[in-house]
N, C-alpha and C positions, 0 to 999 in steps of 0.2 A: 741409018745407022739414024738418023734424024726422027725415021718411018716410026722406027720401033721404040724409038725416047717419045714420041709424037701416044703413041699408044697405048704403053708403059705409064705414062703421066692422066692422058682421060681415063684407066682404069681406074688409079688409083682414089684421083675424082671423084668420081663415080663410087667407088666406097665412100667417099668420107661424106656424099650427100642422100647416101642411105639409110644412115647408121642407126643401126635400132633401139638404141639405149640413151637415156639420159643420164647425159655428164655433166659431174659438178662442176667441171674444166673445160669451157671453150677458148676459142678464138680467140688470140687479143687484142682486149680492148672490148669483147663484147658483154654486153646482158643479158642476163636468162631471167624466167620467171617460170619455175618446176613447180608444181601442187601435185601430191597422189587425195586425192578424198574416200573414207566408208562411213561406214551406221558408226565403227567405234574409231575412226583414225582420221585427222590433220593435217599434214602437213608442208609448211609452205615454206620455201624457201627463194628468194631475189640473192641473184649471185654478180656479181661483177668479175671477169675473169681478167686481169693486168698482163698475165703474157699466158701465152698456153701451154703453162703447168702451174700455175696456180690464181687462186682465182677466193676473194674474203663474202662471203655471202649473209644474211642477217635470216637467223630459221623461225616459223614458228610449227609449236607441235603441238594439238589437243589429242590427249589418248585416253579410250574407255576401256578402265582396268578393274582386279577385280575391285579393288578400292575405291570404285568412282573416279569421276572426270580429275584427269591432269593436261594441266596445261604449262610448259615452257616455252619462252622465250629468249633464244642464244644463240649471237652474231660467231661464226664458225672460220674456217680458214682451210683449205683444199686444195691437196695438191695431187700433181701427175707423178708418179714415181717412177711410175715405167712403161715404155710402149713400143711394142714391137710390130713396125709394118713388113709386109708380105704383099707381095701381086694383087693378093687375091684374099685377103684377112688383113684384120688389126687385133689386138689384145692390147688391156692398158689394166696397172692399179692404180686404185687413190686413194687417199690417205685424208681423213679429215678431222677439224681437233678444235673445240670449240669450247666459252664458257658464257656461262648467260647464267639465269634464274628459272625456277620452276615457281608459280602464282598462286599459294598456296594461303583462302582465306585475302587479306589486305595488302600481305607482307610477300618477297620476295625473298628464296633460296638458295643460296648457290649452287649451282648443276653443272657441271660438266659434258661432254658429248666427242664421242670421239665415232668414230666409222673407215670399217676397209674396205674395199672393194672390188670385183676382178671379173674382166666380160672378157669374151672372145666373139669374135662377128665377123660373117662374110657376107653379098648381098644375099644371100639364099637361108645363113643359118647365124645362131648365137646365143649363146646360153652366159649367166654372169651367175655372182656370189655376191653376196651383200651382207653383215654382218655389224649391225646400227648398237648403240649403248647408250644408253643417261646413266651420272653419274648422281646420289644425290649425300652431297656434304654430309646430311645429317643424323641421317639413317641408312647403312648400306645395305639392308633387307630393301628398302625403296627402290635400290637400281632395275633397272629396265634395261632386258636384252631383247633384241631381235635379230633374227633373222631366215634372210630372201634370196631364194634359189630359184632362177625361169631361164628356157629352157623354149625358143622360137622358131617359126620356119616363115620365107614369104613364098603363099602360092603359087607368086609371078616377078619376075625381073621387071624390076619400071625403072626409065630415065630419074635425073634426079626432077625433071620441071615434067615428073608425072605423079598421080597420087599411090602412094608406096600404101601395102599393105603386108602385116605381119599376123601370125595366129599364135599366141602363144602360155606358155601356161604356170603360172607360179607355183611355191607352192612357200611358205612364210610361219615361222614359230613363235611364239612369246615365253617368258616367262612371268607375265602379269597381264595379261589380256585373256580376257572372257572367253573368246576362243582362242585356245592356244596353240592349235596346227589348222593350217587350211589350206584345200588346193583352187586358186581362180582361173580358171580360163580369162585371155582377154583378148580381145579384137583392140588390131591394132592400126589407126591411120595416119601417115605423114607425111606430109606434102609441105615443100622449101624448107621454110623453120619454123614450122607448127606441127608437133608431135598432139595425138587422143589419141585414149584409151579408154574403154567400156570393159565391162567385165562382172562377173555372174560368181563369188564363191562358192562352194560345197558345202555352204551354211546357207546360203542363200539372198548372202546380204551382196548389193550391187556395188561398183566402184566406177570412183573415171580419176584421173589421170594425165593434165595435163604440161605439156611443156613448150615454148618460147624464143628462140635464142634472138637480139636480132643487135 
């Protein structure tokens, strides 16, 4: 009985140690730095997880839209709404809500943010979906909506103390970006608490993503 319990516990910890996704809520007491960067976007987020289900974040977003460059500064609350733990996989649903400002000329205009994301992952495969919105309080025509869908697989199974490698295909679309739809294949390298991604989109644009928990 104890041997079976130990085996299940080790497997579960192994799954936790090889997470495929950068989550907005991590373990209680942790801090995270996450950044997604391309020619038309920079999205930085610094978070502190007070519990395993709630975190607060400071977020900076720069977007190159059809109207020109737009910049946002948004404090944000992140919630783990639901988690399903299985022996060889895990699924999650997260909600993020924020209120801050868009910098226009030398002043800030009220902006709210909302995002919903869901993922399922095992040590071998994962899929995720994220819908992100930035709401302008001055003009609803300036609202920004972004959708991102990802699917990935690990070509080999690595232990927590080994380099984890993933191949990922991302499809994303936006109502205001110059490239309203694109596909981006990524190579992800994940070692201990540091995650990096490198990709080139179907439009030929390079993208670099980074995450660290501490």
